[in-house]
Structure formats: C-alpha cells, structure tokens
C-alpha positions as CSV (number, residue, x, y, z in Angstrom):
1,M,-103.0,-43.0,100.8
2,S,-102.1,-46.1,101.4
3,S,-99.6,-48.1,98.9
4,A,-99.8,-52.1,97.7
5,P,-100.2,-54.5,100.5
6,P,-98.2,-58.0,100.3
7,E,-100.5,-60.3,97.5
8,T,-99.8,-62.8,100.5
9,A,-102.2,-60.2,102.8
10,V,-105.0,-59.6,100.5
11,E,-108.1,-62.3,99.9
12,L,-110.6,-59.7,98.4
13,S,-109.7,-55.8,96.6
14,V,-112.7,-54.4,96.2
15,V,-112.9,-51.5,93.1
16,V,-114.8,-48.5,93.1
17,V,-114.5,-46.3,90.0
18,N,-115.7,-43.0,90.4
19,W,-116.0,-39.8,89.4
20,N,-117.7,-36.3,91.4
21,G,-119.0,-39.3,93.9
22,A,-118.0,-37.5,97.1
23,A,-121.9,-37.3,98.2
24,Y,-121.8,-40.5,98.5
25,L,-118.5,-42.6,98.3
26,G,-117.7,-42.6,102.2
27,P,-120.8,-44.7,102.4
28,C,-119.1,-47.0,100.1
29,L,-115.9,-47.6,101.1
30,A,-116.7,-47.8,105.1
31,S,-119.5,-51.2,103.9
32,V,-116.4,-53.1,102.6
33,R,-113.4,-52.7,104.7
34,G,-112.4,-55.6,106.9
35,A,-109.5,-57.6,106.9
36,G,-107.5,-59.4,104.3
37,R,-109.0,-57.1,102.0
38,E,-108.1,-53.7,99.8
39,L,-109.5,-50.9,98.6
40,I,-109.1,-49.4,95.2
41,V,-110.8,-46.0,94.4
42,V,-109.7,-45.3,90.5
43,D,-110.8,-41.7,90.2
44,N,-111.6,-40.4,86.9
45,A,-110.9,-36.9,87.4
46,S,-113.2,-35.9,88.9
47,R,-114.1,-32.2,89.8
48,D,-115.8,-32.5,93.5
49,A,-114.2,-33.5,97.1
50,S,-113.5,-37.1,95.8
51,E,-109.7,-36.9,96.6
52,A,-110.0,-34.5,100.3
53,L,-112.5,-37.0,101.4
54,V,-111.1,-40.6,100.9
55,R,-107.8,-38.3,102.3
56,A,-109.4,-37.4,105.3
57,E,-111.5,-40.2,106.0
58,F,-110.2,-43.6,104.4
59,P,-106.0,-43.3,104.3
60,D,-106.0,-46.7,103.8
61,V,-107.5,-46.8,100.6
62,R,-105.6,-46.6,97.2
63,W,-105.8,-43.4,95.5
64,L,-105.4,-43.9,92.0
65,A,-106.3,-40.6,89.8
66,N,-107.1,-40.6,86.1
67,D,-106.1,-37.5,83.9
68,A,-109.5,-37.6,82.4
69,N,-112.7,-39.1,82.9
70,L,-111.7,-42.5,80.9
71,G,-115.3,-43.9,81.4
72,F,-115.9,-46.9,83.1
73,A,-114.4,-49.8,81.7
74,R,-111.6,-48.5,81.5
75,A,-111.1,-47.0,84.7
76,A,-112.0,-50.4,86.1
77,N,-109.8,-52.1,84.4
78,R,-106.6,-50.0,86.0
79,G,-108.3,-51.1,89.2
80,L,-108.5,-54.7,88.2
81,H,-104.5,-54.4,87.5
82,A,-103.3,-53.0,89.9
83,A,-105.2,-55.6,92.6
84,H,-103.4,-58.0,95.0
85,G,-106.3,-59.9,95.6
86,R,-107.7,-63.6,95.3
87,F,-110.9,-62.1,94.4
88,V,-112.1,-58.9,93.0
89,L,-115.4,-56.8,93.9
90,F,-116.4,-54.3,91.5
91,L,-118.3,-52.2,93.2
92,N,-120.4,-48.3,92.2
93,P,-119.5,-45.6,94.0
94,D,-123.3,-45.3,94.6
95,A,-123.5,-49.0,96.5
96,R,-123.5,-50.2,99.8
97,A,-122.3,-54.0,100.2
98,N,-122.1,-56.2,103.6
99,D,-120.3,-58.7,105.1
100,T,-122.8,-61.6,104.0
101,A,-122.9,-60.5,100.3
102,I,-119.9,-60.5,100.0
103,A,-119.3,-64.6,102.0
104,A,-122.0,-66.1,100.0
105,S,-120.7,-64.6,96.3
106,I,-116.9,-65.9,97.6
107,S,-118.3,-69.3,99.3
108,L,-119.8,-69.3,96.2
109,L,-116.7,-69.0,93.8
110,E,-115.1,-72.0,96.0
111,A,-117.2,-74.7,96.1
112,R,-117.9,-73.7,92.4
113,P,-115.2,-74.2,89.8
114,E,-117.6,-73.7,87.8
115,V,-118.8,-69.9,88.4
116,G,-116.4,-66.9,86.4
117,L,-118.1,-64.1,87.9
118,V,-121.6,-64.1,91.2
119,G,-123.7,-60.4,91.3
120,V,-126.2,-60.7,94.0
121,A,-129.9,-58.8,94.5
122,T,-129.7,-55.0,94.5
123,R,-132.1,-52.8,96.7
124,D,-132.9,-49.0,96.9
125,A,-132.5,-46.7,99.2
126,S,-136.1,-47.7,100.7
127,G,-135.3,-50.9,100.9
128,A,-137.2,-52.2,97.9
129,L,-135.8,-54.9,95.9
130,T,-134.7,-53.6,92.1
131,P,-134.9,-55.5,89.2
132,T,-131.8,-56.0,87.9
133,V,-131.7,-59.8,85.4
134,E,-131.9,-59.4,81.8
135,P,-131.6,-61.4,79.0
136,F,-128.9,-60.8,76.7
137,F,-129.5,-57.4,73.8
138,S,-130.8,-59.1,70.7
139,L,-133.9,-58.3,68.1
140,W,-136.2,-60.8,69.8
141,Q,-135.3,-58.7,73.5
142,L,-136.3,-55.6,72.3
143,R,-139.6,-56.0,71.2
144,R,-140.5,-56.6,74.7
145,S,-140.4,-53.7,77.1
146,W,-137.7,-53.0,80.0
147,S,-139.9,-53.7,82.4
148,R,-141.1,-57.0,80.9
149,R,-137.0,-58.0,80.4
150,V,-135.4,-57.1,83.5
151,S,-136.2,-59.4,86.4
152,A,-135.7,-60.1,89.9
153,P,-135.4,-63.9,90.6
154,Q,-135.8,-65.1,93.9
155,G,-135.3,-68.1,96.2
156,P,-132.9,-69.3,98.6
157,G,-129.9,-69.9,96.8
158,P,-128.3,-69.4,93.4
159,V,-129.9,-68.4,90.4
160,E,-127.6,-69.0,86.5
161,I,-128.6,-66.2,84.8
162,D,-127.3,-64.8,81.4
163,W,-126.1,-61.0,82.9
164,C,-127.3,-59.0,85.7
165,H,-126.3,-55.3,85.8
166,G,-123.3,-54.8,87.5
167,A,-123.2,-52.6,90.4
168,Y,-121.8,-55.9,92.1
169,F,-119.7,-58.7,90.8
170,L,-117.0,-60.3,92.8
171,G,-114.2,-63.0,90.7
172,R,-111.5,-64.7,90.6
173,R,-108.7,-62.0,90.0
174,A,-107.3,-64.3,87.9
175,D,-109.9,-65.0,85.7
176,L,-111.1,-61.9,85.2
177,L,-107.3,-60.8,84.1
178,A,-107.8,-63.9,81.5
179,L,-110.7,-62.3,80.3
180,G,-109.3,-58.5,79.9
181,G,-111.2,-57.5,81.9
182,Y,-113.6,-54.9,81.2
183,D,-113.9,-53.6,77.5
184,E,-113.2,-50.5,76.5
185,A,-114.8,-50.6,73.7
186,Y,-117.5,-49.2,75.7
187,F,-117.6,-45.9,77.8
188,L,-121.2,-46.1,80.3
189,Y,-122.9,-49.0,80.1
190,A,-123.2,-52.6,78.7
191,E,-119.8,-53.3,79.7
192,D,-121.0,-54.9,82.5
193,M,-123.4,-56.9,79.8
194,D,-120.1,-57.7,77.9
195,L,-118.0,-59.1,80.8
196,C,-121.0,-61.8,81.4
197,F,-121.6,-62.6,77.9
198,R,-117.5,-63.4,77.3
199,V,-117.7,-65.6,81.0
200,H,-119.6,-67.5,79.0
201,G,-117.9,-67.6,76.1
202,S,-114.7,-69.0,78.5
203,G,-117.0,-72.2,80.2
204,R,-118.3,-70.2,83.1
205,S,-121.3,-69.9,84.2
206,V,-123.0,-65.8,86.2
207,V,-124.4,-66.7,89.0
208,Y,-126.7,-64.1,90.8
209,L,-127.2,-64.3,94.4
210,P,-131.4,-63.5,95.7
211,Q,-130.7,-64.7,99.1
212,V,-128.2,-61.7,99.9
213,S,-128.3,-57.9,99.0
214,I,-127.2,-54.7,98.8
215,V,-128.2,-51.3,98.4
216,H,-127.4,-49.4,95.4
217,E,-129.0,-45.8,94.8
218,G,-129.1,-46.5,91.5
219,N,-126.7,-44.6,88.3
220,R,-125.7,-41.2,89.6
221,A,-123.4,-40.5,88.0
222,G,-124.3,-41.9,84.7
223,E,-127.5,-39.7,85.1
224,E,-125.3,-36.1,85.6
225,M,-123.3,-37.6,83.4
226,F,-126.2,-38.0,80.9
227,A,-129.6,-36.1,82.0
228,E,-132.6,-37.1,79.6
229,R,-130.1,-38.9,77.5
230,R,-129.6,-41.9,79.4
231,A,-131.7,-44.0,78.3
232,A,-130.4,-42.9,75.1
233,A,-126.9,-44.1,75.9
234,I,-127.6,-47.3,77.0
235,F,-129.5,-48.5,73.3
236,A,-126.3,-46.8,71.4
237,S,-123.8,-49.2,73.7
238,C,-126.1,-52.1,73.3
239,L,-126.0,-51.5,69.8
240,I,-121.8,-52.1,70.6
241,F,-122.7,-55.3,71.7
242,H,-124.6,-56.2,69.2
243,R,-122.6,-55.6,66.4
244,R,-120.3,-57.0,67.8
245,Y,-121.3,-61.1,68.4
246,R,-124.5,-60.7,66.5
247,G,-122.7,-58.8,63.3
248,H,-122.9,-55.7,61.5
249,A,-126.2,-56.7,59.1
250,A,-128.2,-58.1,62.1
251,T,-127.1,-55.1,63.2
252,L,-128.1,-52.9,60.3
253,L,-131.3,-54.5,60.7
254,L,-132.0,-54.0,64.4
255,R,-131.4,-50.4,63.6
256,V,-133.9,-50.3,61.2
257,L,-136.3,-51.9,62.8
258,A,-135.6,-49.7,66.5
259,A,-135.9,-46.4,64.2
260,V,-139.4,-46.9,62.8
261,V,-140.9,-48.5,66.4
262,F,-139.3,-45.7,68.0
263,A,-140.0,-43.1,66.2
264,L,-143.5,-44.5,65.9
265,R,-143.4,-44.2,69.8
266,A,-142.6,-40.9,70.3
267,L,-145.7,-39.9,67.8
268,V,-147.6,-41.0,69.4
269,Y,-146.3,-39.7,72.6
270,R,-146.5,-36.0,70.8
271,L,-149.2,-36.5,70.5
272,I,-150.8,-37.2,73.6
273,G,-148.5,-34.7,75.1
274,S,-146.2,-36.9,77.0
275,P,-143.0,-36.1,77.7
276,L,-141.8,-39.4,76.9
277,A,-141.6,-38.3,72.9
278,A,-138.2,-36.5,73.4
279,R,-136.9,-40.2,75.3
280,Y,-138.6,-42.3,71.9
281,R,-136.3,-39.1,69.5
282,A,-133.5,-39.9,71.5
283,L,-133.6,-43.5,70.8
284,A,-134.5,-43.2,67.2
285,A,-132.1,-41.0,66.1
286,V,-129.3,-43.1,68.1
287,A,-131.0,-46.4,65.8
288,V,-130.6,-43.6,62.3
289,R,-126.8,-42.7,63.3
290,G,-125.7,-45.5,65.3
291,G,-124.4,-44.0,68.2
292,L,-125.2,-41.2,70.6
293,G,-124.0,-38.6,67.9
294,P,-121.3,-35.6,68.6
295,A,-123.1,-34.3,71.8
296,D,-122.3,-37.8,73.1
297,P,-120.1,-36.7,76.6
298,A,-118.7,-40.1,76.2
299,R,-117.5,-38.9,73.2
300,A,-116.3,-35.5,75.0
301,A,-114.3,-37.8,77.3
302,R,-112.6,-39.8,74.9
303,L,-111.2,-36.5,73.1
304,A,-110.3,-34.1,76.0
305,T,-108.2,-37.9,76.7
306,A,-106.3,-37.9,73.6
307,S,-106.0,-34.6,73.3
308,A,-104.6,-35.0,76.4
309,V,-101.9,-38.0,76.0
310,G,-101.0,-36.2,72.4
311,E,-102.6,-38.6,70.0
312,P,-104.4,-37.3,66.8
C-alpha cells in the first residue's frame, strides 16, 4: 500500500468508503487514477476480498482499515483528515468517475469561490440519467411522492441546488475541514443532505453540473445492509436531519402525520395485495418510534464498535 504523498504534490484526494465492495471497487479506483491525485480507501471492516484486490491491483492506494463498520460519515471523515489534496472527491465504491467530470468540477471551484460543493449528473449502468437532485427534507416535501421530489436538471451549465445525492461530491479540502466534514450522527443516508445544508449555511452554494456525468450502480452497500428496510432507513435518517434543523416540536408533528399517512397507505396496499404494504408498515413504525428500532443494522454496528473500544 502507498504511504502518504508530499502534500504539495497532490491536487486531488479521492476518498472512497468501502464495505464488502470487492465486486465493484476495482473499476471505481481505476476510473480516478491520475497524476496529481491520491486515492484513499477507508474500509469499514469488510469481510470480502476488498483488501486483497487493492493490494494486488492498486498498490498506489492508501488503505485505511476500521475495526468495525463505523458507517459512512465517520469513515469518510477519517479519509478527509488523512487527505493532502487541495480538493477532495468523495466517491461511492459502486460509482465510476472520469477525468471530464473531475476537471469540470475543479474548474468551477477555481473560478467561483462562492461555490462550496459540486455534484454532477449520474447515470446507471445502461447510460440512463438518474434523478438525484432534491429539495431539503421537510413536512411539505413529505406530502409529495419521492418521484415528484427528485429531479435531474438538464442544460449546458451549472445549476444551483439545495442538495443532490452524494455518490460524487467534490469540494475544497480547507472548506470541508472548516465545516467539520460529515455529521457523524448519521450512520448511512441523509449525511449528504446535511453536508449540503451546512454548506449553504456557511454562505456558499451547492452546484450541480448537468453537462458531465458519472456512472453509479445505485447504493449496493445500502441494499445489502438494509435490504427491504432501506426506505425505512432513509426516512429514519431524514428524521435526524429534521429534528436537528427544524426542532423537536416540528418533528413530532411530522412524525404523527407521517405515521397516519404511511399506515393508511399500508392498509390500502394490503387490501389490494401489493408487496408495498410491508414497506409502508416499516415507514409507519419509524414514524412512531422516531427511528429504526432494535433491528437497525446501524445500531448493531455502533454497539459492536462501542464494545470493541470499551465504551459503555
């Protein structure tokens, strides 16, 4: 594995948080190799061949191993603090970037100091455009279906947005460190929305580049970890965001209304024999409890980590 390069030699640090991603980590790393870049993989206690793959095929990569699955935010922050580049790219292990997207992102940040974070268009493996831009989570937005909230702006130039999904985020290292990196209250999901919210709060903007794109196969680790409870896990993280920025009283109101709406949808889907009934039952349970509950894989991972380091 590579040791840390001289700081002056690095323009871009690419931070990839990995958990059992051996099946797709190789193409991800190959897509971002280049002069003036350092590649950092922060591994969340993978049980597959990820480390062997990196050691054999990517000896230039810095491998930072965690003893337990710390979640995305904590692992990403470890990579951020280890980075030496002027710019840092957070890239999902099931995504493939390219020099065109990276160059456009860096050029924008160099030309516009008021921009704090850059995302780009995302395509699936077939080349189809994937909607990833959303307004910040709120009670009003909850009234609309996900398909009506999320979008994929198109056009020739930069678009200022609330936030976009964080499979690819590129920013200045100094700015990201000043913000404190990702909020570690989030295990997985909504940490990207929270980061964008704090970028706006710092007086800078979040910009989406529709004219360049990456390939993202779509939250492979989250699907493995949460399976059919993924929608409930996303909603639970959104409640953390809402409680933090909208307050406890507003979040309690949101939970009550969400519980009613989700329970009614679960009943309707059950009556017509739709498998969506289980999804909405899980969402209603999250609204009632205010979180995922004892079966939450994130909670289990946190408890395992606390045990490993001797915390109560």
